Each structure stands twice: as structure tokens, then as C-alpha cells.
C-alpha positions as CSV (number, residue, x, y, z in Angstrom):
1,X,12.2,8.1,34.5
2,X,10.2,5.8,32.5
3,X,12.0,4.9,28.7
4,X,10.3,5.7,25.8
5,X,8.0,3.3,24.4
6,X,9.7,1.4,21.4
7,X,7.5,0.1,18.5
8,X,9.0,-2.0,16.2
9,X,7.1,-1.9,12.7
10,X,7.3,-4.5,10.0
11,X,6.3,-2.6,6.4
12,X,5.6,-5.0,3.8
13,X,7.8,-3.8,0.5
14,X,5.2,-5.5,-2.2
15,X,4.6,-2.9,-3.5
16,X,3.8,0.7,-2.5
17,X,0.6,0.1,-0.8
18,X,1.6,-0.9,2.5
19,X,3.8,2.2,3.7
20,X,0.8,4.5,2.1
21,X,-1.2,2.6,4.9
22,X,1.7,2.6,7.4
23,X,2.9,5.9,7.3
24,X,0.0,8.3,8.2
25,X,-0.5,6.4,11.1
26,X,3.2,6.5,12.1
27,X,2.9,10.5,11.6
28,X,0.0,10.6,14.0
29,X,1.7,8.2,16.9
30,X,4.7,10.4,16.4
31,X,2.5,13.6,16.7
32,X,0.8,12.1,19.9
33,X,4.2,10.6,21.5
34,X,6.9,12.9,20.1
35,X,9.2,10.6,22.4
36,X,8.3,7.5,20.3
37,X,11.4,4.8,19.6
38,X,10.2,3.5,16.2
39,X,12.1,0.8,14.6
40,X,10.9,-0.1,11.0
41,X,12.1,-3.2,9.1
42,X,11.1,-2.6,5.2
43,X,13.2,-3.6,2.2
44,X,12.3,-0.8,0.3
45,X,15.0,2.0,0.3
46,X,15.4,4.5,3.1
47,X,14.6,7.3,1.3
48,X,11.2,6.0,0.1
49,X,10.4,5.4,3.9
50,X,11.7,9.0,4.7
51,X,9.7,10.7,2.1
52,X,6.7,9.2,3.7
53,X,7.3,8.7,7.6
54,X,8.0,12.1,9.4
55,X,10.9,12.2,12.3
56,X,13.6,9.8,13.0
57,X,13.5,5.9,12.8
58,X,16.2,3.1,12.8
59,X,16.0,1.7,9.5
60,X,16.5,-2.4,9.0
61,X,16.6,-2.8,5.0
62,X,14.9,-6.4,5.2
63,X,12.0,-8.1,3.6
64,X,10.3,-10.6,5.8
65,X,7.6,-11.6,3.8
66,X,7.1,-11.4,-0.2
67,X,2.9,-11.5,-0.4
68,X,3.2,-12.9,-4.6
69,X,5.9,-13.0,-6.7
70,X,4.7,-10.6,-9.5
71,X,5.2,-10.7,-13.4
72,X,4.1,-7.0,-13.5
73,X,1.6,-4.7,-11.8
74,X,-1.5,-6.8,-12.6
75,X,-0.3,-10.7,-12.9
76,X,0.9,-13.3,-10.5
77,X,3.7,-15.6,-11.1
78,X,2.2,-18.4,-9.8
79,X,5.1,-21.3,-10.0
80,X,7.2,-19.0,-8.3
81,X,5.3,-17.9,-5.7
82,X,4.3,-21.5,-4.6
83,X,7.8,-22.4,-4.6
84,X,8.8,-19.7,-2.7
85,X,5.8,-20.4,0.1
86,X,7.1,-23.8,0.0
87,X,10.3,-23.1,0.6
88,X,9.2,-20.4,3.7
89,X,8.0,-23.3,5.4
90,X,10.0,-26.2,4.8
91,X,11.4,-25.7,8.2
92,X,9.1,-23.2,9.7
93,X,9.2,-23.5,13.3
94,X,13.1,-22.6,12.9
95,X,12.3,-19.3,10.9
96,X,9.8,-18.4,13.7
97,X,12.6,-19.6,16.4
98,X,15.0,-17.1,14.4
99,X,12.7,-14.5,14.2
100,X,12.0,-14.2,18.0
101,X,15.6,-14.5,18.5
102,X,16.3,-11.3,16.2
103,X,13.2,-9.2,18.2
104,X,14.6,-10.4,21.5
105,X,17.6,-8.4,21.7
106,X,15.6,-5.1,20.2
107,X,13.1,-5.0,23.2
108,X,10.1,-3.6,21.4
109,X,6.9,-2.7,23.9
110,X,4.9,-3.5,20.7
111,X,4.9,-5.1,17.4
112,X,3.2,-3.7,14.9
113,X,3.1,-5.5,11.4
114,X,1.6,-4.2,7.8
115,X,1.1,-7.2,7.0
116,X,3.6,-10.1,7.0
117,X,2.8,-13.0,9.4
118,X,6.5,-14.2,10.2
119,X,7.2,-11.4,12.9
120,X,3.9,-11.9,14.4
121,X,4.4,-15.6,15.2
122,X,8.0,-14.5,16.6
123,X,6.6,-12.0,18.5
124,X,4.6,-14.5,19.7
125,X,7.2,-17.0,20.9
126,X,9.3,-14.2,22.4
127,X,6.6,-12.9,24.8
128,X,6.2,-9.4,22.7
129,X,2.7,-8.2,22.2
130,X,1.8,-7.9,18.8
131,X,-0.7,-6.3,16.2
132,X,-1.6,-6.8,12.2
133,X,-2.5,-3.7,10.4
134,X,-3.9,-3.7,6.7
135,X,-6.4,-4.0,4.5
136,X,-6.2,-7.6,3.1
137,X,-4.0,-10.6,4.9
138,X,-1.9,-13.2,3.0
139,X,-3.4,-16.2,4.8
140,X,-6.7,-15.2,2.8
141,X,-5.0,-14.8,-0.5
142,X,-3.0,-17.8,-0.2
143,X,-5.8,-19.6,0.5
144,X,-7.9,-18.1,-2.4
145,X,-5.3,-19.2,-5.0
146,X,-3.3,-22.4,-3.3
147,X,-6.3,-24.2,-1.3
148,X,-6.7,-27.1,-3.4
149,X,-3.0,-27.7,-3.7
150,X,-2.1,-30.9,-1.9
151,X,0.9,-29.0,-0.1
152,X,-1.1,-25.9,1.0
153,X,-3.4,-27.0,4.1
154,X,-0.2,-27.0,6.2
155,X,1.4,-23.7,5.2
156,X,-2.2,-22.0,5.5
157,X,-3.1,-23.2,8.7
158,X,0.9,-21.8,9.9
159,X,0.1,-18.3,7.9
160,X,-3.5,-18.3,10.0
161,X,-2.1,-19.3,13.6
162,X,0.9,-16.1,13.1
163,X,-1.9,-14.0,12.3
164,X,-4.2,-15.0,15.0
165,X,-1.3,-15.0,17.6
166,X,-1.7,-11.3,17.4
167,X,-4.0,-9.6,19.9
168,X,-6.1,-7.8,17.2
169,X,-6.2,-7.0,13.4
170,X,-6.7,-3.3,12.6
171,X,-8.7,-3.9,9.4
172,X,-8.4,-0.4,7.3
173,X,-11.1,0.6,5.4
174,X,-12.0,-0.9,3.0
175,X,-10.7,-4.1,3.2
176,X,-11.4,-7.8,2.6
177,X,-13.6,-10.0,4.9
178,X,-11.4,-11.6,7.1
179,X,-13.6,-13.9,8.5
180,X,-10.9,-16.6,10.1
181,X,-9.7,-13.7,12.0
182,X,-12.0,-13.2,15.0
183,X,-10.2,-10.5,17.0
184,X,-10.3,-7.5,14.9
185,X,-11.3,-4.1,15.1
186,X,-12.7,-1.9,12.1
187,X,-10.5,1.3,11.6
188,X,-11.6,4.6,9.0
189,X,-9.8,4.7,5.5
190,X,-6.6,5.9,6.0
191,X,-4.7,8.1,3.5
192,X,-2.3,10.6,3.4
193,X,-3.5,14.6,2.3
194,X,-1.7,16.3,0.0
195,X,-1.2,20.2,-0.6
196,X,-2.6,21.3,-4.3
197,X,0.1,22.8,-5.8
198,X,-1.0,22.7,-9.6
199,X,0.3,25.8,-10.8
200,X,3.7,24.8,-9.8
201,X,3.4,21.4,-11.3
202,X,2.2,23.2,-14.7
203,X,4.9,25.4,-14.7
204,X,7.5,22.8,-14.1
205,X,6.2,20.8,-16.8
206,X,5.6,23.6,-19.1
207,X,2.0,22.8,-19.8
208,X,-0.1,24.7,-22.6
209,X,-3.3,26.6,-21.1
210,X,-6.1,24.5,-20.1
211,X,-3.9,20.8,-20.8
212,X,-5.1,18.3,-18.8
213,X,-2.8,16.4,-16.8
214,X,-2.8,12.5,-15.9
215,X,-0.6,10.6,-13.5
216,X,0.1,7.1,-14.3
217,X,1.4,5.2,-11.0
218,X,1.0,2.0,-10.3
219,X,2.1,1.7,-7.2
220,X,5.8,0.3,-7.0
221,X,5.1,-2.3,-9.9
222,X,5.9,-1.8,-13.1
223,X,4.0,-2.6,-16.1
224,X,4.1,-2.7,-19.8
225,X,1.3,-0.3,-21.3
226,X,2.8,0.1,-24.5
227,X,2.7,4.0,-24.1
228,X,5.3,4.8,-26.5
229,X,2.9,4.2,-29.3
230,X,-0.2,5.8,-28.1
231,X,-1.8,8.2,-30.4
232,X,-1.4,11.7,-29.2
233,X,-4.7,14.0,-27.6
234,X,-4.3,18.0,-27.8
235,X,-4.1,19.2,-24.4
236,X,-3.4,16.1,-22.6
237,X,-0.4,15.8,-20.7
238,X,1.1,12.0,-19.0
239,X,3.4,11.8,-15.9
240,X,5.4,8.9,-16.0
241,X,7.8,7.1,-14.4
242,X,11.6,8.2,-14.6
243,X,12.4,4.6,-15.5
244,X,10.2,4.2,-18.4
245,X,12.5,4.8,-21.5
246,X,9.7,7.3,-23.9
247,X,11.3,10.5,-25.1
248,X,7.5,12.6,-26.0
249,X,6.7,16.0,-26.2
250,X,3.5,14.7,-24.1
251,X,5.1,12.6,-21.8
252,X,6.8,13.9,-18.8
253,X,9.1,11.7,-16.0
254,X,7.2,12.8,-12.6
255,X,9.7,11.9,-9.9
256,X,12.3,15.0,-11.2
257,X,9.5,17.2,-10.8
258,X,10.5,17.2,-6.7
259,X,7.1,16.8,-5.4
260,X,5.9,14.7,-3.1
261,X,3.9,11.9,-4.2
262,X,0.7,13.0,-2.7
263,X,0.9,16.7,-3.7
264,X,1.3,15.3,-7.3
265,X,-1.7,13.3,-6.9
266,X,-3.7,16.1,-5.6
267,X,-2.5,18.8,-8.3
268,X,-2.9,16.4,-11.3
269,X,-6.9,15.9,-13.2
270,X,-6.9,11.8,-12.9
271,X,-4.4,9.3,-12.3
272,X,-4.5,6.1,-14.0
273,X,-3.9,3.1,-12.3
274,X,-4.6,-0.6,-10.8
275,X,-6.6,-1.5,-7.8
276,X,-4.6,-0.8,-5.0
277,X,-5.3,0.3,-1.2
278,X,-2.7,3.5,-1.3
279,X,-3.8,5.2,-4.6
280,X,-7.4,4.4,-4.4
281,X,-8.1,6.1,-0.7
282,X,-5.3,9.0,-1.3
283,X,-7.0,9.5,-4.4
284,X,-10.4,9.3,-3.2
285,X,-9.2,11.8,-0.3
286,X,-7.8,13.9,-2.3
287,X,-10.6,14.2,-4.6
288,X,-8.6,12.9,-7.6
289,X,-10.4,11.1,-10.3
290,X,-9.3,7.5,-11.1
291,X,-9.3,5.9,-14.0
292,X,-8.0,1.8,-13.2
293,X,-7.3,-1.3,-15.1
294,X,-8.3,-4.4,-13.2
295,X,-6.0,-7.1,-12.1
296,X,-6.1,-10.6,-12.9
297,X,-8.2,-12.4,-10.4
298,X,-6.8,-10.4,-7.3
299,X,-9.6,-11.2,-4.8
300,X,-9.0,-8.0,-2.9
301,X,-10.0,-5.6,-5.8
302,X,-13.6,-6.1,-5.0
303,X,-13.9,-4.3,-2.0
304,X,-11.8,-1.3,-3.1
305,X,-13.6,-1.0,-6.2
306,X,-16.9,-0.7,-4.7
307,X,-15.5,1.6,-2.1
308,X,-14.1,3.6,-5.0
309,X,-17.3,4.0,-6.6
310,X,-19.0,5.5,-3.5
311,X,-16.3,8.0,-2.6
312,X,-14.6,9.4,-6.2
313,X,-15.0,10.0,-9.9
314,X,-13.8,6.4,-11.3
315,X,-13.9,4.5,-14.6
316,X,-12.8,1.1,-15.8
317,X,-10.8,0.7,-18.7
318,X,-10.1,-2.4,-20.1
319,X,-6.7,-3.4,-20.9
320,X,-7.0,-3.6,-24.5
321,X,-8.4,-0.2,-24.4
322,X,-5.3,0.7,-22.3
323,X,-2.4,-0.9,-24.7
324,X,-4.3,0.9,-27.3
325,X,-4.3,4.4,-25.9
326,X,-7.7,4.4,-26.3
327,X,-8.1,6.8,-23.0
328,X,-9.7,10.2,-24.4
329,X,-13.5,8.8,-24.3
330,X,-12.6,7.1,-21.0
331,X,-11.3,10.3,-19.6
332,X,-13.9,12.9,-20.9
333,X,-16.6,10.5,-19.5
334,X,-14.5,10.6,-16.3
335,X,-14.8,14.3,-15.5
336,X,-18.2,14.4,-16.2
337,X,-18.9,12.7,-13.4
338,X,-20.5,14.6,-10.7
339,X,-18.0,14.4,-7.8
340,X,-19.3,12.6,-4.6
341,X,-18.5,13.9,-0.8
342,X,-14.9,13.7,-0.3
343,X,-14.2,10.6,2.1
344,X,-12.8,11.6,5.6
345,X,-9.2,10.0,6.0
346,X,-10.0,9.4,9.6
347,X,-8.4,6.3,10.2
348,X,-4.7,7.3,11.2
349,X,-5.9,8.6,14.3
350,X,-8.4,5.8,15.2
351,X,-5.4,3.3,14.6
352,X,-2.6,5.8,16.1
353,X,-5.1,5.9,19.3
354,X,-5.2,2.0,19.7
355,X,-2.2,1.8,18.9
356,X,-0.7,4.0,21.5
357,X,-3.5,2.6,24.1
358,X,-1.5,-0.9,23.7
359,X,1.8,0.6,24.1
360,X,1.3,3.3,27.1
361,X,0.1,0.3,28.9
362,X,3.8,-1.2,28.7
363,X,5.7,1.5,28.9
């Protein structure tokens, strides 16, 4: 009797967006192939993974990438990020050899990375097939910010070679162009769909009749938006992260409500966020309006914003207006926009079918 296929998945813990991309695909894979053996390596806590990924899996709580060191949800710490890359690549050959040595004994049939490049390089050295998957890649982002630095060329070449060692890069819509990666496959939007639990949500927050509820979610990164000092707006309730030390009658921490994030997102009147794949696609595919503040010079955000404008009610808010709490007019105009057709979240099925084809032929 043949053994079940073993998929090793590396999920970046640079925020929650990479898990939001990977989880619907893994859930579809498990539906199509119930005997699939999954090993997930991710620096996020196990309970966070279990809230998104169905079924059993082995968890290795490690980070194999850092992407960029963030000051907050929208600002990069460039000096610390540069040091981290130079440290990571100071003995790159040994790091790749160590990664190959870690992967070999696990005997995966396929390595899937969203979107760390070290596991791809390690898989190539260990003779294990690999796929990359994401709406961005660290090679293009590294080049965007650091290409002019005299120390950057060798590092960029090593990152790019790691990505190019993968059999294919599954480029999730919406995505950066990725012109340096010739083996690409375009995949439709990936998003988890929530259940409309509006009545239950209103009961749990003891909201007034007709009250509008806005979720504040910055994708796993904190950001001080001065919310404690915002002026109060009649008929408006904010759902805020539990970590914020704010006690106001119009602000409720959303984690203790006990609702899955996608159900929460489906049930609110709007979400306040930053440009990010997970929140943007999930909001659009769950028909939730989006109020967003742009990130500081983040090249991925242009393709995300362009896609969102065609697929959801959305509006940008400036950072000064956000910090001052001047949001009522922006929200009113957001709610008055005509709703576009809801995009189909067909990407999970497309990606799962392709991944399964690469697994099946090696099972």
C-alpha cells in the first residue's frame, strides 16, 4: 500500500497575510486528498495556525525568513533590516547546507514556501522538488530598497537563485509583476469566506440599534493610531485589538468575542487596515468595505490598491486624518459607494489542483 504524500509547507510569519494565503489552499488540498500528511513550519503560535488550517498537521515553530523588520504596521526599520540580511547571507552556503540537512530526514515529497527562499535553496540541495507561492517575493522587495548599496548585489543574486530553483512560482492575484522569475503560474484570488454573524456580533457587543461596526485590523502588526483620543461619533462602534490598553464605551476588543476572524470581517460594516493581501482579498470576497492608510513606500501596495478599487468599496484615509480620528466623513462616503460584483475566490482550488498534481506524480 503506497504511503500518503507528505507536503512540507513553510509559511512566513511576517504578519498574518501569508497564513491567510496558505490556509485556504491547504484546506482545499486536505479536502481533495484527506490522507495528505502536512508539516508546517511557521513562527506563528500553534493556536493561530489551528484557527485557519483544518485537520491535523505537524508544527515546527521556527521562522526561516524575516522579510523586513518593521517599526510598526506601515514603516520599515531599514537599518535593522539591512543588518539582518547581511547576517543571514554572511555564510549563505552553510545556511543552505544546514537547511538541506533539516529537510532530508523529514522526507517530504514536495516543499511549498510562502514565501521564504531558504527552504527553496535547501530543497534544491537536498534533491526535493519545491514550489513557491505568494503575491510578492523578497528578491524584488530587497532590490527595490537596497539595490544601490555596494553590499547588496551578491545577496540579491543568492535570493533570486533560491526562488529560481523552484519548479514554479504560484503568483496569487493580485500580485507584483515578478519579471525576474520566468517559471510562474497565475492563480486567481485566494481568500477565506466567512459566515454572516451580524446579529450575533451585535448581541455580543451590546450595540445600539442601527449602530455601525468598524473592525480595525493591521494584519498582525501593531500601529499606534491615537485611537484613545479620537472624537466619539454617535452610532459608530470600533472593534480594536485586545492588546490596545483602551477603555471606551464605543471601543470593544474583538478577540474576546470568540468569532473567527473571517466571520468577523464578513459581519462588520467596514474594516480599517493597511494594504495587505490577506485583508484586502478577504474583505473584497466577503463584500466588506475597506478604509485603508497607505504604507510608507511599499512597492507591493500599488497592485493591491488597484485590484481593490475594481473589486470592493474602498477609500484611502491619510495618516494625519487617521491620527486625528477624522474618519466619519470618509466612512460615510465609503458606504455610499455602489458595490461592485463580488470577486470569486477561486485561487485556492486552482493552486491546490496544481500542487496536488506535483505531489501525486511522486506519491
